[in-house]
C-alpha positions in Angstrom: 0.3 0.0 -0.1 1.1 3.4 -0.6 1.6 6.2 1.8 1.1 8.7 -1.2 -2.4 10.7 -0.4 -5.3 10.3 -2.7 -9.3 9.8 -2.4 -11.7 8.3 -4.0 -15.6 8.7 -4.2 -17.8 6.6 -3.1 -20.5 6.7 -5.9 -17.7 6.0 -7.9 -15.8 3.4 -5.9 -19.6 1.8 -5.8 -19.3 0.9 -9.9 -17.7 -1.5 -10.0 -17.1 -1.7 -13.6 -14.4 1.4 -13.1 -11.3 2.6 -11.1 -11.1 6.0 -10.6 -8.9 7.8 -7.7 -8.0 11.7 -7.1 -4.4 12.7 -6.1 -3.8 15.4 -3.4 -0.5 17.2 -2.8 2.3 15.1 -2.7 4.9 16.0 0.3 8.1 17.1 0.2 7.8 17.6 -3.7 9.2 21.4 -4.9 6.3 22.7 -7.1 7.7 26.2 -7.5 8.3 26.4 -11.0 6.5 26.3 -14.5 3.9 23.4 -15.1 5.7 21.1 -17.8 8.7 20.8 -14.5 6.4 20.4 -11.3 4.5 17.5 -13.6 7.9 15.8 -14.1 8.3 16.2 -10.6 5.3 14.7 -9.5 5.2 12.0 -12.2 7.2 9.5 -10.0 4.4 10.1 -7.2 1.3 9.7 -9.8 2.7 6.3 -11.1 2.7 4.6 -7.7 -0.9 5.7 -7.2 -1.6 4.1 -10.4 0.1 0.9 -9.4 -1.5 1.0 -6.4 -4.6 1.3 -8.8 -3.6 -1.5 -10.4 -3.5 0.5 -13.9 0.3 1.3 -13.7 1.1 -0.7 -16.5 -2.2 0.7 -18.4 -1.8 3.6 -21.2 -2.5 6.6 -19.9 -4.4 9.1 -22.0 -4.1 13.0 -20.9 -5.8 16.0 -22.3 -3.5 19.3 -23.4 -6.2 21.5 -21.2 -6.3 24.8 -23.0 -9.7 25.9 -21.1 -11.9 25.0 -24.4 -14.5 22.7 -24.8 -13.3 20.0 -27.0 -13.6 16.8 -26.4 -11.3 13.8 -27.4 -12.7 10.1 -28.1 -10.0 7.5 -27.2 -10.3 4.6 -28.8 -7.9 1.5 -29.4 -5.4 3.4 -31.8 -4.8 5.8 -28.9 -3.2 3.1 -27.3 0.7 3.2 -26.2 3.4 2.1 -24.0 3.7 5.5 -22.4 0.5 7.1 -23.0 -0.5 10.0 -25.2 -1.2 13.5 -25.0 -4.4 14.9 -27.1 -4.0 18.1 -28.1 -6.5 21.4 -27.9 -8.8 19.4 -25.8 -9.9 19.7 -22.0 -12.2 16.5 -21.8 -11.8 12.9 -22.8 -14.2 9.9 -23.3 -14.1 6.2 -24.0 -15.9 2.9 -24.2 -12.7 1.2 -24.5 -11.4 -1.0 -21.5 -7.8 -1.0 -19.9 -7.4 2.5 -21.1 -7.0 5.2 -18.2 -8.1 8.9 -18.4 -6.0 11.5 -16.5 -6.6 15.2 -15.9 -4.5 17.5 -14.6 -6.7 20.2 -12.1 -5.5 22.7 -9.6 -8.8 24.9 -8.6 -10.5 24.3 -11.9 -12.8 21.0 -11.4 -12.4 17.6 -12.4 -15.7 16.0 -13.7 -15.9 12.6 -13.9 -18.7 10.6 -16.0 -19.8 7.5 -15.9 -22.3 5.3 -17.8 -22.6 2.0 -16.6 -25.1 1.1 -19.0 -23.0 0.8 -22.0 -20.8 1.1 -20.3 -18.4 4.3 -21.3 -16.6 7.1 -19.1 -15.6 10.5 -19.6 -13.2 12.9 -17.6 -13.1 16.1 -18.1 -11.3 20.3 -17.0 -14.1 22.3 -16.4 -12.9 25.4 -14.9 -14.5 29.1 -15.5 -13.8 29.5 -19.0 -14.5 25.6 -19.7 -17.9 25.7 -18.1 -19.1 28.9 -19.5 -18.3 27.2 -23.3 -19.8 24.2 -21.8 -17.2 21.6 -22.0 -19.2 19.3 -19.9 -21.8 19.2 -22.1 -20.0 18.7 -24.7 -18.5 15.5 -23.1 -22.2 14.2 -22.5 -23.7 15.2 -25.6 -20.7 12.8 -27.6 -21.0 10.3 -25.1 -24.3 10.1 -26.5 -23.6 10.6 -29.9 -20.6 8.1 -30.2 -21.8 5.3 -27.8 -25.1 5.3 -27.6 -25.4 6.8 -24.0 -28.6 8.0 -22.0 -28.1 10.7 -20.0 -30.6 9.7 -17.3 -27.7 6.4 -16.7 -25.1 8.6 -16.2 -23.6 9.0 -13.0 -21.3 12.5 -12.5 -18.9 13.3 -9.4 -17.1 16.4 -9.3 -13.5 16.8 -7.9 -12.4 19.0 -5.4 -12.4 22.4 -7.0 -12.5 26.3 -5.9 -15.4 27.8 -4.7 -16.4 31.2 -3.4 -15.3 33.2 -1.2 -11.7 31.9 -2.6 -13.6 32.7 -6.5 -16.4 35.1 -7.7 -18.4 32.9 -8.7 -19.3 29.2 -8.4 -18.7 27.1 -12.0 -19.6 24.2 -9.8 -23.5 25.2 -9.5 -23.3 26.3 -13.4 -21.9 22.5 -14.4 -24.8 21.0 -12.0 -27.2 23.3 -14.1 -26.0 22.2 -17.5 -25.8 18.4 -16.4 -29.6 18.6 -15.3 -30.7 20.1 -18.1 -29.4 17.2 -20.5 -31.2 15.1 -18.4 -28.8 13.4 -16.5 -30.3 12.3 -12.5 -27.3 11.6 -10.8 -24.8 14.2 -9.8 -22.0 14.3 -6.8 -20.3 17.2 -5.4 -19.1 17.1 -1.7 -18.1 20.7 -2.1 -14.6 20.6 -1.5 -12.4 24.1 -2.0 -9.4 23.5 -2.9 -8.3 27.0 -1.7 -9.6 26.2 1.7 -7.2 23.6 2.4 -3.6 23.6 1.4 -2.0 20.7 3.2 -4.1 18.6 0.8 -4.6 20.4 -2.2 -2.7 22.5 -4.6 -4.6 26.2 -5.4 -3.5 27.9 -8.2 -5.4 31.1 -7.3 -3.9 30.6 -3.4 -0.7 30.1 -4.5 -0.5 32.5 -7.2 0.4 30.4 -10.0 3.3 28.8 -7.9 1.7 25.4 -7.3 1.6 21.7 -8.3 -1.5 19.4 -10.0 -3.7 17.2 -8.8 -4.3 14.0 -11.1 -7.8 12.9 -11.8 -8.1 9.1 -13.2 -10.4 6.8 -13.9 -10.5 3.6 -16.4 -13.1 1.1 -17.2 -12.1 -2.6 -15.9 -10.9 -5.2 -18.6 -13.9 -7.9 -18.6 -13.0 -11.1 -16.4 -12.1 -14.3 -18.2 
């Protein structure tokens, strides 16, 4: 068992078809540098957490994250021994088993989307700009279009993210509204604010841009033989 800090969300843990995690602040790592260097420093710890999940050897697909609303569809062609970053997108969806989706956040919300019926999964980076552009709406709509998912079957889980009074708007509430409009019935949000607990989380705003990133992870389990 790793001593590195990560959390899991009960509504997603209850869905046996997938594995997930949300990494927390990693102690002892200097994060007062630019994002590429910080992610390098965090990579070994994040891999150890993936190992704890049993997915360290699975392909890891990440989004470049440009605060936009583009969604990438991850298929078998996306597999690779080291993983792949999809350029120009802020959300990932797949119905492929044994592939891990990942997004990095440090105040923005990582939105986990699970359709246990199809099955299919999505993972979205949604902050103020992405929420205004409807990035979560696009991911849900794309899952319906590509995989035949139904919004009413989906389970949506929010990661910790920045919230008022540490941020001027509650973009989490807007994501809920967007999901409800599409017909999503089950939405889970613990209401945890990243800027309120710097011992557990990184916060871009509270730490004035010199900080690390939490890694949100989700993957569909392979079918048992």
